[in-house]
N, C-alpha and C positions, 0 to 999 in steps of 0.2 A: 571500504570503497564508498565514495560519495555517489549518491543517486543524481541523475540529471536534474536540472532545476525543475521543481514541481512543488506547488503548494499542496501539502497533504495535511488534512486536519481530521480530528476525531470528533464525531457528532453523535448524539443519541440516535438510536435506530428509528427508521421511519415506519409508518403503518403500511402494511401490504395486505394483499388478498391471499387467502388460503385456498390453494387449488391442488389437483392431483393429476397433472398431465405430464409428469416428468419421465425421463428415461429410466430403465431398470438396470439391474446388475449385468455386467458384461462377462468377460472371460476370466479364467484363472491365470496364474502366472505361468511363464514359459519354462522350457526345459533348461537344464544346467549344462554349461560348457566348462570343463575343468582346465587346470593349468597345463594339461597334457595336449591341449589344442595345438594343431600344427602351426608352425611359424615359418613364413616364407621370407621374412625380412621386409615385407612391404607393409604399408599402413592399413590396408584393407584386404579382405578376401575377395574372391571373384564375385560374390553377391553384394559387395559394398560394406560388409560388416567389419569392424576393427578386429584384428586378431589379438592373441594374448600378449605378444611382445609389444605391439603398439600401445596397448592399454598400460602396460608396465612403463613404457617409455613416456607416456603422458604424465603419469604420477611422479616419476623420477624428475621429469622436467619441471613440473609445478613446484616440487619441494626442493629442487636443485640438489639432489643427492642420489648417487648411484648405489647407495647402500640399501635403499628401500627395495624390498622384494615382495612382489605379489605372489601369494601362495595359490590362490584360486580365483577364477572369474566365473560368475554365475549370471546367466542371461535372465533378467527380470521381465515381468509383464510390461509391455509397452504398446499402447493402442496405436501409436503412430511412430514415435521415436524409438531408437535403439537404446536400451537401458541395461547397464551392467553393474553388478555388485562385485567389487574387487576386495578380497580379503587379504590383508597383509600378514607377513610372518610375525609381526609384533602383536597380533590379535586385533588390531583396529580394522576398520572397513570404510570404504568410500563408494559412492555411487557416481558412475559416469553416464551421462545422458548425451547421446549423439544425434546428429541429423538423421532423418529417415534414409533408408537405402536409396541409391541413385535412381532406381526404377519405380519408386513410390510416387504416385500422382497426388499432389497436394491441392486442397481447396484453397481459395484465395486467403481466407482468414487464418490458415494454418502455417503460413510461410514465415512467421516470426515467432514460432512457439518457444524456442529455446531462449531467445532474448526476453520474451514475456515472462517466462518462468523465473529467470534470473532477477529481473526487477521486482517481480511480485514477492519472491522469497525474501529479498533484502528489505522490502517495505514491511512485510509481516513481522519479520524479526525485530525491526526497529520500533514499530508502533503497536504491536500486539503481543499477547502471550500464547498465541496459537503455536502448537508444536510442529514446526516445519524444519527442513534441513537448512544447514548453514552453507552458504555458497563459498566454496574453496577457490574456485577458478572459473571464469567465463572467458571463452576465447571465440570471438566472432569470426576470426579467420581460420580457426581450426588447428593451427600450429602443427603438432606432430601428426594429427589425424587428417589434415588438409580439408577439414569441414568444421562448422561450428560445433562446439561441445560445451557442456556444463559439468563441472565436478563439484559434488556436494558431500556433506557429512551423511552418514548412514543412520537411519532411524529404525531400530529393531521392531519387530512385530509381524503378525500375519494379516493378510488382507481380510477385511470384513466379508468379502465375497466368498472366502474359503471357510469362514467360521460361522456364518449366519445360520446355517442349518443346525448347528450344535449349541446355539445360545438359548437360554431360558427367556421367558417374556420379560422378567425383571432385568436381566442383563441387557437385553435389547433396548429397553426403555432408558436405562442409564446411558447407553451409548448415544441414543437419539438426543437425549437431554444435553449431553456434552457437545454434540455436533451443533445443536441450536445455540449454545453459548458461544462456540467458536464463530459461527456465522454472524452472530450479533456483533462480535468484535470486528470481523472482517468488513461487514457492510457499514460499520460506523466510520470507516475511512473515506474521506472525500477529497476530490481533486478539483481543478479549475475548469476542466474540459471533459466532454463525453467522448466515448469511442474506444477503439482498441488500445491496449496498454502501450504498445511501442509508439503509436502516434501521439497519445496524450503526453508521454514522457518527453517526446520531441517537440511538444508545443504545437502539434499539427492536428489536434482533436477538433471536435465540433462544439459549437456554442449551445446547441440544443440536443436533447435526447431524441427528439423526433428525427432530426437529420441523421444522427448516429445510428439509430436502429434501422431506419429505412435503408441506409447504406449497407448495413450488415445483411439485411434480408435480400437486397438486390444483388449483393455479392454472391450469395449461395445460389440464387436463382440463375445467375449467369454461369456459375459452375455447372448447374444442372443442364443448361442449354448447351454448354460445351460438350457434354457427354450424351446429349439427346435423351435425358432421363424423362420419363413420362410422369409429369406432375401437373396439377391444374394451375398453370402459371397465371392465367387471367384472373381466376378466382382469388388466388393468393394476393395478387397485387391490388385487386379491386377492394376486397373486404378489409385488408390492412390499411389501405389508403383512406377508406371510408371512415375508419375510426382513429386515424393517425393523430388527430388533434388532441386526443386524450393523452398522448405521450408527452404533451407539453406540461402536464401536471407534475412531471418529474423535473425538478429544477436544480437539484443538487447531485452532481456525479458521485456515485458511491462505488466502492470496489466490489465487483461481482465476479466470483469464480464459478463458472458454469458447471464444472464437474467436481467441485470440492467434496461433495457428500456421496459421490458414486461409491458403491461398495468396494470396488477395486482400488479406490484412492484413499480409503480409510484403513489405517494400521491399528491392530488390536493386540494387546498383550495376551498371549494364549492362556496364561495362568489366572490373571486377575480380571480378564475380560474388560479392561479399561482401554480407552483410546490412547495410543502412544504417539500418533502423529498423522499428519495429512500430507498427501503427495498429489501430483498431477495438476500443476498450476500453469499449464501452457495455453489454456483457453480462458483468459481473464480479460474483462473489459471494465470500463468506468461507465456506469449507467444506473438502471433501476434495480434496487435490491430484490424486487419481485421476480426478477429473471434469474437470481442466483441459485446455486446448487443447494438442494435440500428444501428450499422454500416452496417450490411448486407441488411437491408431494410429501411434505413434512407431516410426521405423526403428531399426536397431541403432546407427547413427551418432547419432541423437537421444539415445539412452540413454547413449552414450559421453559426450556433452556433459553430460547430466543427472547422471552420476556413479555410477550404479549400475543394475543390472538388477533390476526389481521382482520380488517373490515371486509365486508362482502358487498360493497357498492357496485352498481352496474358499470361504472367507469373503470374501477379497478379490475373487475371481472373481464372487461374487454381487453385491457392491457395484458392480463394473464393469458387470454386466448391468443393474442397476437404472438406472445412469446412461445406458446405451445405450438403455434403454426411454424415459427422459426425452427424450434428444436426438431420437430418432425421432419421438416424439409431437409435440415442438415443430416439427419439420420438416413433419409432416403438417398441423398446424393452421396454420402460417404459409403453407403452400401454398394453403389454402382462404381465408385472410384476404387474401392478396395473390398471386393466381394469376399475375401477371406475372413473379414471381421464377422463376428457372430451377431450381426444386427438383424433383428426380426423385421423384415421389410413389410410384412402384412400388418404387424402391430403399428409400425410407423405410419403406414397409410391410413389405418383406422384412426389413429390419433390426429392426423392431419384433417381427415374428413370431419371428425367430431368438432375440432376447433373451428373450422370454416363454417360448419352448419350453425354452431352456437353464435359465432360472430354475425351471421346473417339474421339471427333472431333479435339482436340488440338494436 
């Protein structure tokens, strides 16, 4: 499949600041639903989730074969989207990622997550050696499921969030070093515009990182206002605007996957303790690599893999604090939109307060 017209180039990694204001490990994977799940003949259950027969229907439709039989369907961890692992009778496996259930409230930046993941996976497979899934099928209309879905190859492995407590210091360093190498490859990709992936690929991105970032921040603040979430709106807007000219130092749009190094998005071989793949590319933008996953709270081993230790200039620190402000605000708003997520609201508020106080000192 050819990507939409977009100038993508590979460049050396840029210098960034080393900070420690990132989000932490989230939840473990969800429960399993077997092939004995009830089938009503419809595409969705009462809660909006695809049933077993509709998942098998999608796979048979994609491969145009009625002989393909799904043996088991397992519900995987999905922070927002519905994710299923379909094991076939021939021993192969596929991953089906569907739109959130109909009663899930989305933030503005989340509404094109499946399209973003599709374009990101295709880009990474074409231009990097990062182990990610192969896109088998993307359907923006939903087809059999009547909603957008993405069908990809399956990457074996257990989530880092499940294994982290059982890793030795040496094993964890090797994993961090590998992640640093992958993030160097990812952020070396450059486009011609800044902003959210679906807009950049449609040639509707921004010409400056300042405009793109301020738009992202304002978007989540409006989400907060819609739900009457208590956050210091005036302080956030004031201090970020006060330092926003420093965003103009970012002149090359780089690929930034905000959650690429989150423990629940890193897959590990249980025997060798090596990274087998990365998942979770629904929140990806073209912007400042300093904002990317793993960079904000990377270990020494991470930056060994990344290739250089970032500078600590005041200007770069200010950018880092603006991104910490954005991440904390997104966490707070997400918590109010979807309280069932295990987001630590108090920690997010502490992170937001710290970032704003530090911005006030610069």
